[in-house]
C-alpha positions in Angstrom: -23.5 -15.2 -103.5 -23.2 -14.1 -107.1 -26.2 -13.3 -109.1 -26.2 -16.7 -111.0 -26.1 -18.6 -107.8 -28.9 -16.5 -106.3 -31.1 -17.1 -109.4 -30.3 -21.1 -109.3 -31.2 -21.1 -105.7 -34.4 -19.4 -106.2 -35.2 -21.7 -109.0 -34.3 -24.8 -106.9 -36.7 -23.6 -104.1 -39.5 -22.8 -106.3 -39.8 -26.4 -107.5 -40.6 -28.0 -104.0 -42.9 -25.0 -103.2 -44.7 -25.7 -106.3 -45.2 -29.3 -105.3 -43.4 -30.8 -108.4 -40.2 -32.0 -106.6 -39.8 -33.8 -103.3 -36.5 -35.7 -103.4 -33.9 -33.5 -101.9 -31.2 -34.9 -104.2 -32.9 -33.2 -107.2 -33.4 -30.0 -105.3 -29.8 -30.0 -104.6 -28.9 -30.8 -108.3 -30.9 -27.9 -109.5 -29.3 -25.5 -106.9 -25.8 -26.6 -108.0 -25.9 -27.2 -111.6 -25.6 -24.0 -113.6 -28.0 -23.8 -116.4 -26.5 -20.7 -117.9 -23.4 -22.8 -118.9 -25.7 -25.0 -121.1 -27.6 -22.1 -122.5 -25.0 -19.3 -123.4 -27.4 -18.1 -125.9 -31.0 -18.7 -126.8 -34.0 -17.4 -129.0 -36.6 -15.3 -127.5 -40.0 -14.9 -129.4 -41.3 -11.5 -130.3 -45.0 -10.5 -130.4 -44.8 -10.7 -134.2 -43.6 -14.3 -133.9 -40.1 -13.6 -134.9 -37.2 -14.9 -133.0 -34.3 -12.6 -131.5 -31.0 -14.0 -130.5 -30.1 -13.5 -126.6 -26.3 -13.9 -125.9 -24.4 -14.2 -122.7 -23.6 -10.4 -123.2 -27.2 -9.4 -122.9 -28.0 -7.9 -119.4 -31.1 -10.0 -119.2 -29.4 -13.3 -120.1 -29.2 -14.8 -116.7 -32.7 -13.7 -115.6 -34.0 -15.3 -118.8 -32.2 -18.4 -118.3 -33.4 -19.0 -114.8 -36.9 -18.4 -115.4 -39.2 -21.6 -115.3 -39.4 -21.5 -119.1 -38.4 -23.1 -122.1 -35.1 -21.8 -123.5 -35.2 -22.3 -127.4 -31.7 -23.1 -128.6 -32.3 -24.1 -132.3 -34.7 -23.4 -135.2 -35.4 -25.6 -138.3 -32.7 -28.3 -137.3 -30.2 -25.7 -138.6 -27.3 -24.2 -136.6 -26.7 -21.5 -139.3 -30.1 -19.9 -138.3 -28.4 -18.6 -135.1 -25.6 -17.2 -137.0 -28.2 -15.4 -139.4 -30.0 -14.3 -136.3 -26.9 -12.6 -134.8 -26.4 -10.9 -138.2 -29.9 -9.7 -138.8 -31.3 -9.2 -135.3 -34.4 -11.6 -135.7 -35.2 -14.6 -137.8 -38.4 -16.8 -138.4 -38.4 -20.7 -138.0 -39.8 -23.6 -135.9 -38.1 -24.7 -132.6 -36.2 -28.0 -133.0 -34.1 -28.1 -129.8 -34.1 -26.4 -126.4 -33.6 -26.5 -122.7 -36.9 -27.7 -121.3 -39.1 -26.0 -118.8 -37.5 -26.8 -115.2 -40.8 -27.6 -113.8 -41.2 -30.4 -116.4 -37.7 -31.8 -115.9 -38.3 -31.8 -112.3 -41.5 -33.8 -112.6 -39.9 -36.4 -114.9 -36.8 -36.7 -112.8 -38.8 -37.1 -109.7 -40.9 -39.9 -111.6 -37.7 -41.7 -112.4 -37.4 -42.8 -108.8 -33.7 -43.3 -109.2 -31.7 -45.3 -106.6 -27.9 -45.2 -106.1 -26.3 -47.6 -108.9 -29.2 -47.0 -111.5 -28.1 -46.9 -114.9 -30.1 -44.2 -117.0 -30.3 -43.7 -120.8 -31.4 -40.1 -121.6 -33.1 -39.9 -125.2 -32.5 -36.3 -126.5 -29.3 -34.6 -125.1 -30.3 -31.2 -126.2 -28.2 -28.7 -124.2 -26.9 -31.2 -121.8 -28.3 -29.6 -118.9 -30.7 -32.5 -118.0 -27.8 -34.8 -118.3 -25.8 -32.7 -115.9 -28.5 -33.0 -113.4 -28.5 -36.6 -113.8 -24.8 -37.0 -113.5 -24.9 -34.7 -110.3 -27.2 -37.2 -108.5 -26.0 -40.5 -109.9 -22.5 -39.9 -111.1 -21.1 -39.6 -114.8 -20.4 -43.4 -115.3 -24.2 -44.2 -114.9 -25.6 -41.7 -117.4 -25.8 -42.4 -121.2 -27.4 -39.6 -123.3 -28.2 -39.9 -127.1 -28.9 -37.3 -129.6 -29.4 -37.6 -133.4 -28.0 -34.3 -134.2 -24.1 -34.3 -134.0 -23.8 -30.5 -133.7 -26.1 -30.4 -130.7 -24.4 -33.4 -129.2 -21.0 -31.8 -129.6 -22.0 -28.6 -128.0 -23.6 -30.3 -125.1 -20.6 -32.6 -124.6 -18.3 -29.5 -124.4 -20.7 -27.9 -122.0 -21.0 -30.8 -119.7 -17.2 -31.0 -119.6 -17.1 -27.1 -118.7 -19.6 -27.9 -115.8 -17.3 -31.0 -114.6 -19.4 -33.8 -115.9 -18.5 -36.5 -118.4 -21.4 -38.8 -119.1 -21.4 -41.2 -122.1 -22.6 -39.1 -125.1 -23.6 -40.9 -128.0 -24.7 -39.7 -131.6 -27.6 -41.8 -133.0 -31.2 -42.3 -133.3 -32.8 -42.4 -129.9 -35.8 -44.5 -131.2 -33.3 -47.2 -131.4 -31.9 -46.7 -127.9 -28.2 -47.4 -127.2 -27.6 -51.1 -127.2 -23.9 -51.1 -126.3 -24.4 -49.9 -122.9 -28.0 -51.7 -122.1 -29.7 -52.7 -120.1 -30.8 -49.5 -118.4 -32.7 -49.2 -115.1 -34.3 -46.1 -116.3 -35.0 -44.7 -119.7 -36.0 -41.1 -119.8 -37.3 -39.7 -123.0 -36.9 -35.8 -123.1 -38.4 -35.9 -126.6 -42.0 -36.8 -127.6 -42.6 -40.2 -129.4 -45.5 -41.4 -131.3 -45.4 -44.9 -129.7 -43.0 -46.2 -126.9 -40.1 -47.7 -129.2 -39.8 -51.5 -128.9 -35.9 -50.9 -128.5 -36.6 -49.1 -125.2 -38.6 -52.1 -124.1 -35.7 -54.5 -124.9 -33.2 -52.3 -123.4 -34.8 -51.7 -120.0 -33.9 -54.0 -117.1 -36.7 -56.1 -115.5 -38.5 -54.0 -113.3 -37.0 -50.7 -114.6 -38.9 -47.6 -115.5 -39.5 -45.6 -118.8 -40.6 -42.0 -118.3 -41.5 -40.3 -121.6 -44.2 -38.2 -123.3 -46.2 -38.9 -126.3 -46.1 -37.0 -129.5 -49.8 -36.1 -129.7 -50.8 -32.6 -130.6 -54.1 -33.1 -128.7 -53.9 -34.8 -125.3 -50.2 -35.3 -124.8 -49.2 -36.6 -121.5 -46.4 -37.8 -119.4 -46.1 -41.6 -119.0 -44.4 -43.5 -116.2 -44.0 -47.3 -116.9 -42.7 -50.3 -115.5 -41.2 -53.0 -117.9 -41.3 -56.7 -117.3 -41.1 -59.6 -119.8 -41.1 -57.1 -122.6 -44.2 -55.3 -121.7 -44.4 -51.9 -120.3 -47.6 -50.9 -118.1 -48.0 -47.8 -116.1 -50.2 -44.7 -116.2 -50.4 -41.1 -117.4 -49.1 -38.6 -114.8 -51.4 -36.0 -113.4 -49.0 -33.1 -114.6 -48.9 -32.2 -118.3 -45.8 -32.3 -120.3 -45.1 -31.4 -123.9 -41.8 -31.8 -125.8 -40.5 -31.7 -129.3 -41.1 -34.9 -131.1 -38.2 -37.3 -132.0 -37.3 -36.4 -135.5 -38.5 -39.9 -136.7 -41.8 -39.1 -135.3 -42.7 -35.8 -136.6 -45.9 -35.4 -138.6 -44.3 -34.6 -141.9 -47.7 -34.4 -143.8 -49.4 -32.1 -141.4 -48.1 -28.7 -142.7 -49.4 -29.0 -146.1 -52.7 -30.6 -144.9 -53.3 -27.7 -142.4 -52.3 -25.0 -144.9 -54.9 -26.5 -147.3 -57.6 -26.5 -144.6 -57.3 -22.7 -144.6 -59.0 -22.4 -147.9 -60.6 -25.7 -148.8 -64.5 -26.0 -149.8 -66.3 -27.5 -147.0 -68.5 -30.5 -147.3 -70.6 -29.2 -144.4 -70.6 -25.9 -142.5 -72.7 -25.5 -139.3 -72.9 -24.2 -135.8 -71.5 -25.9 -132.7 -71.8 -25.4 -129.0 -68.3 -26.9 -128.3 -65.7 -24.2 -128.3 -62.2 -25.0 -130.0 -60.4 -24.2 -126.6 -62.3 -27.1 -124.9 -60.7 -29.5 -127.3 -57.2 -27.8 -127.7 -56.4 -26.2 -124.4 -53.9 -28.2 -122.4 -55.0 -27.0 -119.2 -58.6 -27.9 -119.8 -60.3 -31.0 -118.4 -61.4 -32.5 -121.6 -58.3 -32.1 -123.9 -56.7 -35.4 -123.0 -59.8 -37.4 -123.5 -60.4 -35.5 -126.9 -57.0 -36.6 -128.0 -58.0 -40.1 -127.5 -61.1 -39.7 -129.8 -58.9 -37.9 -132.5 -55.6 -39.9 -132.6 -53.2 -38.8 -135.5 -54.9 -35.3 -135.8 -52.6 -32.3 -136.3 -53.5 -28.8 -135.2 -52.9 -25.2 -136.2 -54.4 -21.8 -135.2 -55.8 -18.6 -136.6 -58.2 -19.8 -137.4 -58.3 -23.2 -135.7 -57.9 -26.0 -138.0 -57.6 -29.9 -137.5 -56.2 -32.2 -140.0 -55.9 -35.9 -140.4 -53.8 -38.1 -142.7 -56.9 -39.6 -144.2 -57.8 -36.3 -145.7 -60.3 -35.1 -143.2 -60.3 -31.7 -141.7 -61.9 -29.0 -139.6 -61.8 -25.2 -139.9 -63.2 -23.7 -136.7 -64.5 -20.0 -136.8 -66.2 -18.8 -133.8 -69.3 -20.9 -133.3 -69.1 -22.3 -136.9 -67.3 -25.3 -138.1 -66.6 -26.1 -141.8 -65.5 -29.8 -142.3 -64.4 -31.7 -145.2 -62.8 -35.2 -146.1 -64.0 -38.7 -145.6 -64.9 -38.1 -141.8 -66.5 -35.2 -139.9 -63.8 -34.8 -137.3 -65.9 -32.1 -135.3 -68.6 -34.6 -135.1 -66.2 -37.1 -133.6 -65.0 -34.4 -131.0 -68.7 -33.5 -130.0 -69.5 -37.3 -129.6 -66.4 -37.6 -127.4 -67.2 -34.7 -125.2 -70.7 -36.4 -124.7 -69.0 -39.6 -123.6 -66.6 -37.8 -121.3 -69.5 -36.3 -119.6 -71.3 -39.6 -119.2 -67.9 -41.2 -117.7 -67.9 -38.6 -115.0 -65.4 -36.2 -116.8 -62.2 -38.3 -116.1 -58.9 -36.4 -116.0 -55.7 -37.6 -117.5 -54.5 -39.3 -114.3 -57.2 -41.8 -114.5 -55.9 -43.4 -117.6 -53.3 -46.3 -117.7 -51.0 -47.2 -120.7 -49.9 -50.5 -121.8 -47.0 -51.2 -124.7 -45.9 -54.4 -126.0 -43.8 -55.2 -129.1 -47.0 -55.3 -131.3 -49.7 -53.2 -129.5 -49.9 -50.0 -127.4 -53.1 -48.6 -125.8 -54.7 -46.3 -123.2 -57.4 -47.7 -120.9 -59.6 -45.9 -118.4 -59.3 -47.5 -114.9 -62.5 -48.9 -113.4 -63.9 -49.6 -117.0 -63.2 -52.0 -120.1 -62.8 -49.1 -122.3 -59.4 -48.9 -124.4 -58.0 -46.7 -127.1 -55.3 -48.1 -129.2 -52.3 -46.0 -130.7 -52.6 -45.5 -134.5 
């Protein structure tokens, strides 16, 4: 067994051992599909925040690719940044395309519950690795993958071919689905959406499933929804999942608002007993509920800041919070923490989700409480 095959086998074995994968078809797919073919190069972040390029010639390339980690493959929606990194050794930028963490891929593929003959639409082709896993289990003819970035899609198509797979690859806005090949028995969103697109509801066959994650900086979560009569209902999965947002769903206003919060003069400044990590740590028990109370909020660190499109902002400095704008956002977070405690500290898997053409909301099972999406 060569080194790449050994690393693939180790990765495949780790997924059922971690309890995230039970279907042997997916285990075998991870064992057989060569991730390194889809990630011949990637960016690795240095301690100072800059990104270094790692190519297939690097002695650690295979070990990096077969770790259970995200492999960043594009920065700032600009393929030229890769060439710049090769020339200069390191660059700065924001990740805009990647090969997702295999654990999250496995959770979502398992949640699809595919049966032989199911037609799948993957929204967000990325490197093509996930599409190859789908093709390995279902066959090329049943897999359609769409990506808005034509350069990303062209590379994915080429690498899929090199791995022996030829799904239908379409350049387009994934928010609109892919009508020519609809309906689909399964839609898999490998990029985050602010709302479940109505086109996905329309293009999912009756009884079909949508598995995706929401673009929520606080309290993101994986959803598994069943579609009937134009309505999707289901629940938040216990496992967490975070993805880059669909480009149409990015918070374009957020960078300026968070930058302004660094130096803005506060309306109020006081101490707080609620640490920032309780609200922002994805591994924390309260973070999902905090996101329900703070919809539409953007987040940045050093120091921790929150901002909302209505002009409200928070700057969290140790035990002190500065607040400004029309709403006191940290007061909202503290009130939500008290409510969460009174409700018995529910975790994310206690929440359901409903999406129709006109309204989408979370609900807490066993109660009448609902939280509409903004």
